[in-house]
KOLNUMAR-957620 format. One line per 4 residues: number of its first residue (from 1); for each residue x negated, y, z of C-alpha. Coordinates in steps of 0.2 Angstrom, whole numbers, always signed. Each point is the difference from the previous one (the first is absolute). Layout:
<pts>
NUM	X:Y:Z  ...;
</pts>
This chain:
<pts>
1	-558:+302:+586  +11:-16:-4  +19:+3:-1  +13:-12:+7;
5	+18:+0:+4  +5:-17:+8  +19:-3:+1  +7:-4:+17;
9	+5:-18:+5  +18:-2:+7  +5:-15:+11  -15:-11:-3;
13	-1:-17:+8  -12:-2:+15  -15:-4:+0  -3:+14:-13;
17	-16:+3:-10  -3:+12:-14  -14:+8:-9  -2:+19:+3;
21	-2:+7:-17  -16:+10:-1  -4:-4:+18  +0:+12:+15;
25	-5:+18:-3  -1:+15:+12  +18:+6:+2  +8:-17:-4;
29	+16:-2:+11  +8:-17:+2  +17:-2:+8  +8:-16:+6;
33	+18:+0:+6  +8:-15:+8  +7:-9:+15  -8:-9:+14;
37	+9:-17:+3  +9:-2:+17  -11:-14:+5  -17:+7:-7;
41	-16:-4:+8  -11:+9:-12  -1:+7:-18  -15:+8:-9;
45	-4:+12:-14  -17:-3:-8  -10:+11:-12  -12:-13:-9;
49	-15:-2:-11  -2:-18:-5  +0:-10:+17  -5:+16:+9;
53	+13:+10:+10  -4:+19:+1  +15:+3:+10  +9:-13:+11;
57	+15:+9:+7  +8:-13:+12  +15:+3:+12  +2:-14:+12;
61	+13:-5:+13  -7:-12:+12  +9:-4:+16  +4:+17:+8;
65	-14:+9:-9  +2:+10:-16  -14:+8:-9  -8:+3:-17;
69	-17:-6:-5  -11:+8:-13  -16:-9:-6  -11:-4:-15;
73	-5:-17:-7  -16:+0:-10  -10:-15:-6  +11:-11:+10;
77	-3:+8:+17  +12:+12:+9  -6:+16:+7  +4:+7:+17;
81	+19:+2:+3  +8:+17:+2  +17:-2:+10  +14:+12:+4;
85	+11:-6:+14  +16:+6:-7  +10:-4:-15  +12:+10:-11;
89	+7:-15:-7  +14:-7:+11  +6:-18:-4  +15:+0:-11;
93	-2:+18:-5  -4:+9:-17  -16:+9:-1  -10:+11:-13;
97	-19:-2:+1  -12:+12:-10  -19:-2:-3  -9:+15:-6;
101	-17:-2:-7  -13:+14:+5  -18:+1:-3  -4:-6:+18;
105	+15:-10:+5  +17:-8:-2  +13:+12:+8  +15:-11:+5;
109	+17:+7:+3  +16:-9:+6  +18:+6:-3  -8:+17:-4;
113	-11:+2:+15  -19:-1:+1  -4:-17:+8  -19:-4:-2;
117	-16:+4:-9  -11:-14:-6  -18:+5:-5  -6:-9:-16;
121	-12:-14:+3  -2:-4:-18  +3:+11:-16  +18:+2:-3;
125	-4:+1:-19  -3:-19:+1  +18:-4:+5  +10:-7:-14;
129	+15:-9:+8  +13:+2:+13  +7:-15:+10  +15:+0:+12;
133	+5:-15:+10  +8:-6:+16  +17:+1:+9  +7:+14:-10;
137	+11:+5:-15  -7:+12:-13  +11:+12:-8  -13:+11:-9;
141	-18:+1:-4  -4:+17:-9  -16:+9:-5  -3:+19:-2;
145	-15:+6:-9  -9:+17:+0  -6:-4:-17  +18:+0:-7;
149	+1:+18:+8  -16:+4:-9  +6:-5:-17  +17:+8:+2;
153	-9:+16:+5  -10:-1:-16  +17:-2:-9  +7:+15:+8;
157	-16:+11:-2  +0:-4:-19  +19:+5:-1  -3:+16:+9;
161	-16:+4:-11  +10:-4:-16  +14:+12:+6  -13:+13:+4;
165	-9:-2:-17  +17:+1:-9  +5:+16:+8  -17:+9:+0;
169	-8:-5:-16  +10:-9:-13  +10:-16:-3  -12:-7:-13;
173	-15:-5:+12  +13:-7:+12  +3:-14:-13  -18:-6:+1;
177	+0:+0:+19  +16:-10:+1  -7:-12:-14  -16:-4:+9;
181	+9:-3:+16  +12:-12:-9  -15:-8:-8  -8:-2:+17;
185	+16:-9:+7  +1:-11:-15  -18:-6:+1  +4:-5:+18;
189	+16:-9:+1  -1:-4:+18  +3:+19:+3  +16:+1:-10;
193	+13:-7:+13  -5:+15:+11  +8:+12:-12  +16:-9:-4;
197	+14:+9:+9  +18:-3:+5  +13:+13:-4  +5:+11:+14;
201	+14:+1:+7  -2:-18:+3  +14:-12:+6  -1:-19:+4;
205	+10:-13:+8  -7:-9:+15  +6:-17:-3  +8:-8:+15;
209	-1:+17:+10  -13:+4:+13  -5:-13:+12  -12:-1:+15;
213	-17:+0:-6  +4:+7:-17  -14:+11:-8  +3:+13:-13;
217	-15:+7:-9  -1:+16:-11  -16:+5:-9  -4:+15:-12;
221	-6:+18:+2  +7:+16:+4  +1:+14:-12  -12:+15:+2;
225	+15:+12:+2  +11:-11:+10  +14:+7:+11  +8:-16:+7;
229	-1:-19:+0  +16:-9:+6  +1:-19:+4  +18:-6:+4;
233	+7:-17:+6  +18:-1:-4  +16:-10:+2  +17:+2:-7;
237	+6:+12:+12  -15:+11:+3  -19:+1:+3  -7:-11:+14;
241	-17:+9:-1  -6:+15:-9  -19:+5:+0  -1:+18:-6;
245	-17:+8:-2  +0:+18:-3  -16:+9:-6  +6:+18:+2;
249	+6:-4:+18  -15:-11:+3  +10:-13:+10  +9:-17:-2;
253	+19:-1:+4  +8:-17:+4  +19:-2:+1  +15:-11:-3;
257	+16:+4:-10  +16:-9:+5  +19:+4:+2  -2:+15:-11;
261	-13:+9:+11  -18:+1:+4  -7:-6:+16  -12:+9:+12;
265	-16:+4:-10  -17:-7:+6  -14:+12:-5  -19:-4:-1;
269	-13:+13:-3  -12:-13:-6  +0:+2:-19  -9:-16:-6;
273	+1:+4:-19  -11:+12:-9  +4:+9:-17  -9:-8:-15;
277	-5:-15:+11  +4:-19:-2  +12:-8:+13  +5:-17:+6;
281	+15:+0:+11  +4:-16:+9  +17:-2:+10  +0:-14:+12;
285	+17:-5:+7  -2:-6:+18  +14:-5:+12  +3:+17:+7;
289	-7:+12:-12  -8:+4:-17  -19:+2:+1  -7:+11:-14;
293	-18:-1:-5  -8:+12:-12  -17:-5:-8  -2:-14:+12;
297	+3:+11:+16  +17:+0:+10  +7:+17:+0  +18:-1:+5;
301	+12:-12:+9  +19:+2:-1  +13:-10:+10  +14:-9:-9;
305	+16:+10:+0  +9:-11:-13  -3:-17:+8  +8:-11:-13;
309	-16:-2:-9  +7:-12:-13  +11:+14:-7  -15:+11:-4;
313	-3:-5:-18  -6:+15:-10  -18:+8:-1  -1:+18:-7;
317	-15:+11:-3  +1:+18:-6  -9:+16:-1  -17:+5:-6;
321	-9:-17:-1  -5:-12:-14  +1:-19:+4  -12:-13:-5;
325	+7:-15:+10  +16:-3:+11  +4:-16:+9  +18:+3:+7;
</pts>
């Protein structure tokens, strides 16, 4: 199994074309966040192999009709169109599009809700590029790989095994286990960045403050004995948004702190995190709310209570998590 971790692209110019490192694999999730222009007639997101297009995802605005077309271009010929006569992409509005690769199809979600499923017409493993064009602005193109979870699971398993050996047998054999694991990493340099971690608690300045379309990405993995993971967006006078995942309670609490007191708590009994598992959290700042994606799937929305977004200029992460990448 090949191992890749492709960094996200922020505010790229359109048209946008990039290689997908390692190609598509089962479980690959691609997220595209952006804004449809107010005078848009169409835009498209294509997954390509050479001149072929495995998935052509094409929202159109023609006259009074709005629809999304799905198709495949192979050997210079288009296949039969699959149309959906609705669009979750209003002109002038922000959107979040997710494409999840499964063995049988592309599962497409928009703004956190399932939208369509497109059966594979050519092997998804051939796909090596993403292309975005048309009447839109792109804020983010990000990739989530199950293979990264696989490698981090190996790392966690090794750590747990070392701990077990150390407590049950003796310290001496543990040295050899750790030595061979380090030797494995050194012989494969492309794995090393998956194991470089940022100190927690983590604090970073958001230069210029939050803006519409701003995307924050947090990657790492959760400790096996985790109790809590907390993500906060702060301003000088308080906390605009706190995302507090408690494992003992098995729920997520969202809230705002201002004027010396907490607001009304919003609870979600959907716990998107698992102990000892990797995580990628994406927070997308839209006009009316924060949209929170965990491992490529939207899990929560939280309406703005502190509406002066430019004042929100600090990101904090605390709790039982190790961070490998943060884009504030």
